Backbone as a chain_set.jsonl record, in Angstrom:
{"seq": "MNDLINDSWYYIIVQNPGISNEQFVGYTNKETNATFIPAFKTKEIAQQCFFIMPKDIMNNKYEAQAIIKEDLMDYARKNDYEVFLLDDKGSILEKLS", "coords": {"N": [[53.806, 73.223, -50.455], [53.967, 71.096, -52.294], [54.019, 72.447, -54.774], [56.578, 73.55, -54.714], [58.166, 71.289, -54.932], [57.397, 70.339, -57.489], [58.317, 72.461, -59.058], [61.057, 72.114, -59.11], [61.799, 70.072, -60.795], [62.208, 68.985, -64.164], [61.348, 67.882, -67.484], [63.211, 66.349, -70.022], [64.346, 65.475, -73.336], [65.99, 62.517, -74.005], [68.537, 61.161, -75.932], [69.233, 57.976, -77.165], [68.868, 56.492, -74.647], [70.288, 54.948, -71.748], [72.505, 53.709, -72.927], [76.002, 53.765, -73.949], [76.446, 56.08, -75.53], [74.532, 57.887, -74.692], [72.76, 60.954, -74.544], [71.66, 64.345, -73.85], [69.047, 65.814, -75.72], [69.631, 68.484, -77.803], [69.407, 71.674, -79.468], [70.2, 73.978, -82.144], [69.658, 77.372, -82.582], [68.915, 78.702, -85.61], [68.945, 81.381, -86.342], [70.296, 82.81, -84.324], [72.428, 81.226, -83.629], [72.599, 80.179, -81.102], [72.869, 77.537, -78.786], [70.663, 75.204, -77.341], [68.862, 73.407, -74.781], [65.797, 71.869, -74.842], [63.304, 72.03, -72.365], [60.668, 70.743, -70.302], [57.571, 71.027, -68.471], [56.007, 68.786, -67.816], [55.91, 65.22, -68.382], [54.076, 64.466, -70.292], [53.733, 66.808, -71.827], [56.328, 67.014, -72.855], [56.418, 64.678, -74.434], [54.38, 65.244, -76.302], [55.42, 67.509, -77.619], [57.723, 66.376, -78.628], [56.93, 64.938, -80.87], [56.858, 66.831, -82.922], [59.422, 67.742, -83.039], [62.638, 68.016, -84.661], [64.358, 65.035, -85.503], [66.295, 61.958, -85.561], [64.941, 59.231, -86.137], [65.52, 56.845, -87.304], [68.089, 56.025, -86.675], [68.459, 56.431, -83.963], [67.252, 56.159, -80.571], [64.744, 57.599, -78.468], [63.723, 59.195, -75.428], [61.572, 60.612, -73.009], [62.67, 62.022, -70.052], [62.779, 62.641, -66.524], [64.49, 65.255, -64.797], [66.362, 66.778, -62.252], [66.281, 70.25, -61.589], [68.694, 71.573, -60.851], [70.707, 69.783, -61.703], [70.251, 69.765, -64.447], [70.787, 72.462, -65.097], [73.48, 72.586, -64.379], [74.654, 70.747, -66.189], [74.03, 72.079, -68.58], [75.498, 74.505, -68.318], [78.154, 73.511, -68.238], [78.396, 72.524, -70.792], [77.962, 74.583, -72.526], [75.271, 75.293, -73.18], [72.048, 76.816, -73.402], [68.964, 76.775, -71.565], [65.639, 76.273, -72.339], [62.275, 76.563, -71.419], [59.659, 74.88, -72.875], [56.443, 74.719, -74.54], [53.81, 72.37, -75.461], [53.739, 72.689, -78.189], [56.176, 73.536, -78.965], [56.798, 76.164, -78.52], [58.6, 78.782, -76.95], [58.391, 79.282, -73.529], [59.77, 80.349, -71.371], [63.104, 81.377, -70.493], [65.322, 79.316, -68.818], [67.943, 79.192, -68.027]], "CA": [[54.992, 72.382, -50.495], [53.953, 70.321, -53.528], [54.45, 73.319, -55.872], [58.03, 73.681, -54.643], [58.744, 70.052, -55.457], [57.155, 70.317, -58.933], [59.115, 73.489, -59.711], [62.473, 71.773, -59.165], [61.999, 68.999, -61.757], [61.784, 69.214, -65.541], [61.515, 66.752, -68.391], [64.002, 66.592, -71.22], [64.406, 64.328, -74.235], [67.306, 61.88, -73.99], [68.82, 60.358, -77.125], [69.883, 56.701, -76.876], [68.916, 56.305, -73.193], [70.794, 53.709, -71.176], [73.691, 53.152, -73.577], [77.206, 54.583, -73.75], [76.394, 57.385, -76.204], [73.366, 58.628, -74.217], [72.974, 62.398, -74.434], [70.478, 65.198, -73.856], [68.767, 66.377, -77.032], [69.769, 69.932, -77.866], [69.22, 72.254, -80.79], [70.838, 75.266, -82.426], [68.787, 78.371, -83.196], [69.572, 79.079, -86.868], [69.067, 82.838, -86.429], [71.249, 83.35, -83.345], [73.449, 80.207, -83.39], [72.577, 79.77, -79.699], [72.513, 76.14, -78.571], [69.782, 75.105, -76.183], [68.193, 72.159, -74.428], [64.389, 72.104, -74.532], [62.824, 71.436, -71.118], [59.209, 70.73, -70.235], [57.017, 70.903, -67.117], [55.48, 67.438, -67.591], [56.296, 64.201, -69.352], [53.087, 64.501, -71.366], [54.073, 67.943, -72.703], [57.562, 66.632, -73.558], [56.084, 63.698, -75.46], [53.612, 65.915, -77.353], [56.332, 68.355, -78.389], [58.689, 65.501, -79.292], [56.4, 64.544, -82.181], [57.144, 67.849, -83.941], [60.84, 68.1, -82.98], [63.494, 67.298, -85.61], [65.043, 63.908, -84.877], [66.724, 60.872, -86.438], [64.349, 58.042, -85.538], [66.042, 55.644, -87.952], [69.373, 55.624, -86.078], [68.517, 56.717, -82.535], [66.055, 56.008, -79.744], [64.514, 58.795, -77.666], [62.854, 59.001, -74.277], [61.406, 61.754, -72.101], [63.109, 61.661, -68.707], [62.784, 63.707, -65.527], [65.805, 65.651, -64.294], [66.27, 67.858, -61.274], [66.676, 71.514, -62.217], [70.102, 71.877, -60.586], [71.532, 68.931, -62.567], [70.064, 70.257, -65.815], [71.511, 73.735, -65.24], [74.914, 72.268, -64.302], [75.014, 70.155, -67.477], [73.94, 73.127, -69.606], [76.649, 75.404, -68.145], [79.391, 72.8, -68.596], [78.402, 72.215, -72.224], [77.625, 75.818, -73.258], [73.886, 75.298, -73.642], [71.01, 77.506, -72.655], [67.817, 75.895, -71.353], [64.369, 76.963, -72.529], [61.051, 75.844, -71.114], [58.791, 74.902, -74.052], [55.117, 74.128, -74.409], [53.613, 71.169, -76.282], [53.876, 73.025, -79.608], [57.544, 73.957, -79.199], [56.976, 77.596, -78.282], [59.354, 79.082, -75.74], [57.637, 79.915, -72.454], [60.73, 81.151, -70.618], [64.505, 80.936, -70.446], [65.617, 78.824, -67.475], [69.359, 79.375, -67.669]], "C": [[55.076, 71.61, -51.811], [54.401, 71.158, -54.722], [55.956, 73.487, -55.882], [58.714, 72.45, -55.216], [58.58, 70.016, -56.979], [58.028, 71.322, -59.669], [60.57, 73.093, -59.859], [62.789, 70.64, -60.148], [61.482, 69.411, -63.128], [61.953, 67.925, -66.324], [62.309, 67.213, -69.598], [63.903, 65.352, -72.097], [65.845, 63.816, -74.228], [67.423, 61.006, -75.231], [69.621, 59.143, -76.703], [70.013, 56.448, -75.372], [69.466, 54.942, -72.792], [71.977, 53.077, -71.874], [74.827, 54.171, -73.526], [77.163, 55.945, -74.434], [75.117, 58.163, -75.872], [73.696, 60.109, -74.113], [71.646, 63.132, -74.404], [70.294, 65.724, -75.276], [68.842, 67.9, -76.928], [69.63, 70.395, -79.303], [70.002, 73.548, -80.916], [69.825, 76.16, -83.113], [69.499, 78.89, -84.438], [69.772, 80.588, -86.997], [70.176, 83.381, -85.533], [72.466, 82.452, -83.114], [73.567, 79.81, -81.921], [72.182, 78.295, -79.621], [71.692, 76.045, -77.298], [69.244, 73.696, -76.016], [66.733, 72.507, -74.156], [63.999, 71.352, -73.255], [61.313, 71.615, -71.059], [58.753, 70.52, -68.801], [56.525, 69.491, -66.81], [55.975, 66.491, -68.674], [55.346, 64.224, -70.549], [53.385, 65.633, -72.347], [55.33, 67.62, -73.502], [57.257, 65.666, -74.693], [55.292, 64.324, -76.605], [54.527, 66.754, -78.236], [57.326, 67.507, -79.181], [58.218, 65.103, -80.689], [56.741, 65.551, -83.264], [58.613, 68.28, -83.949], [61.622, 67.365, -84.064], [64.273, 66.204, -84.882], [65.402, 62.861, -85.927], [66.204, 59.561, -85.854], [64.845, 56.744, -86.18], [67.291, 55.127, -87.243], [69.457, 55.814, -84.57], [67.186, 56.438, -81.867], [65.959, 57.243, -78.859], [63.551, 58.478, -76.535], [62.763, 60.288, -73.477], [61.772, 61.291, -70.695], [63.073, 62.88, -67.799], [64.221, 63.983, -65.083], [65.597, 66.797, -63.308], [66.871, 69.124, -61.889], [68.165, 71.802, -62.033], [71.031, 71.055, -61.478], [71.436, 69.381, -64.024], [70.866, 71.536, -66.041], [73.022, 73.506, -65.216], [75.406, 71.692, -65.622], [75.038, 71.225, -68.567], [75.141, 74.072, -69.513], [77.946, 74.756, -68.61], [79.522, 72.568, -70.097], [77.969, 73.389, -73.095], [76.249, 75.786, -73.92], [73.079, 76.27, -72.795], [69.89, 76.49, -72.465], [66.554, 76.732, -71.475], [63.226, 76.038, -72.161], [60.116, 76.014, -72.31], [57.416, 74.352, -73.715], [54.996, 72.94, -75.363], [53.734, 71.418, -77.779], [55.278, 73.533, -79.956], [57.787, 75.448, -79.022], [57.7, 77.813, -76.96], [58.465, 79.821, -74.747], [58.533, 80.826, -71.626], [62.119, 80.544, -70.733], [64.789, 80.532, -69.009], [67.053, 79.077, -67.06], [69.824, 80.779, -67.991]], "O": [[56.16, 71.487, -52.382], [55.093, 70.645, -55.601], [56.558, 73.561, -56.953], [59.727, 72.56, -55.907], [59.533, 69.692, -57.688], [58.441, 71.062, -60.799], [61.272, 73.69, -60.674], [63.958, 70.288, -60.308], [60.462, 70.091, -63.247], [62.621, 66.993, -65.874], [62.11, 68.309, -70.121], [63.432, 64.304, -71.655], [66.791, 64.58, -74.42], [66.531, 60.216, -75.54], [70.591, 59.271, -75.956], [71.113, 56.217, -74.87], [69.155, 53.923, -73.408], [72.424, 52.006, -71.463], [74.626, 55.31, -73.105], [77.796, 56.884, -73.951], [74.668, 58.994, -76.661], [74.775, 60.481, -73.652], [70.629, 62.617, -74.869], [71.27, 66.044, -75.955], [68.2, 68.514, -76.076], [69.725, 69.6, -80.238], [70.415, 74.139, -79.918], [69.205, 75.768, -84.101], [70.583, 79.464, -84.329], [70.684, 81.026, -87.698], [70.906, 84.293, -85.92], [73.43, 82.871, -82.473], [74.543, 79.167, -81.536], [71.262, 77.859, -80.313], [71.98, 76.713, -76.305], [69.179, 72.91, -76.96], [66.458, 73.362, -73.314], [64.33, 70.178, -73.093], [60.754, 72.517, -71.683], [59.463, 69.907, -68.004], [56.614, 69.043, -65.667], [56.404, 66.918, -69.745], [55.771, 64.024, -71.687], [53.299, 65.443, -73.56], [55.398, 67.917, -74.695], [57.781, 65.82, -75.797], [55.508, 63.972, -77.764], [54.42, 66.714, -79.461], [57.724, 67.883, -80.283], [59.037, 64.948, -81.595], [56.899, 65.168, -84.423], [59.009, 69.097, -84.78], [61.315, 66.212, -84.366], [64.785, 66.42, -83.783], [64.877, 62.878, -87.04], [66.935, 58.858, -85.157], [64.608, 55.661, -85.645], [67.528, 53.92, -87.214], [70.438, 55.396, -83.956], [66.132, 56.475, -82.502], [66.974, 57.862, -78.536], [62.682, 57.616, -76.659], [63.765, 60.978, -73.288], [61.248, 60.29, -70.206], [63.304, 64.006, -68.24], [65.05, 63.077, -65.002], [64.756, 67.671, -63.519], [67.857, 69.059, -62.624], [68.826, 72.234, -62.977], [72.038, 71.573, -61.961], [72.433, 69.375, -64.746], [71.545, 71.676, -67.058], [73.76, 74.161, -65.952], [76.454, 72.097, -66.124], [75.962, 71.268, -69.38], [75.739, 74.404, -70.537], [78.746, 75.387, -69.3], [80.631, 72.431, -70.613], [77.646, 73.208, -74.269], [76.087, 76.199, -75.069], [73.389, 76.513, -71.629], [69.87, 75.456, -73.133], [66.406, 77.759, -70.813], [63.211, 74.869, -72.547], [59.811, 77.136, -72.716], [57.242, 73.62, -72.741], [55.975, 72.551, -76.0], [53.822, 70.47, -78.56], [55.539, 73.914, -81.097], [58.869, 75.941, -79.34], [57.446, 77.118, -75.977], [57.865, 80.847, -75.071], [58.132, 81.92, -71.226], [62.281, 79.36, -71.031], [64.534, 81.302, -68.082], [67.35, 79.166, -65.868], [70.985, 81.113, -67.757]]}, "num_chains": 1, "name": "protein.A"}
């Protein structure tokens, strides 16, 4: 039962959490022009990968937050994003969407 619960939640990076311009951090693959949201299995993995992700720390705040898989997939579909599960080094483990 516990594995089922863990499988339905992921961590994402949120830019400017808690304010009006809050948004999920997404990226564009320069080779394919595909836009994607990086997702992670744990908060620790998200935080480790965040250190090597491109970001604007001078003008924005960032936070790893948990999100239920269904909400993440719904947001991605509505905004034309794919979702990829990444490891702590930013390597793609699998496509979620």
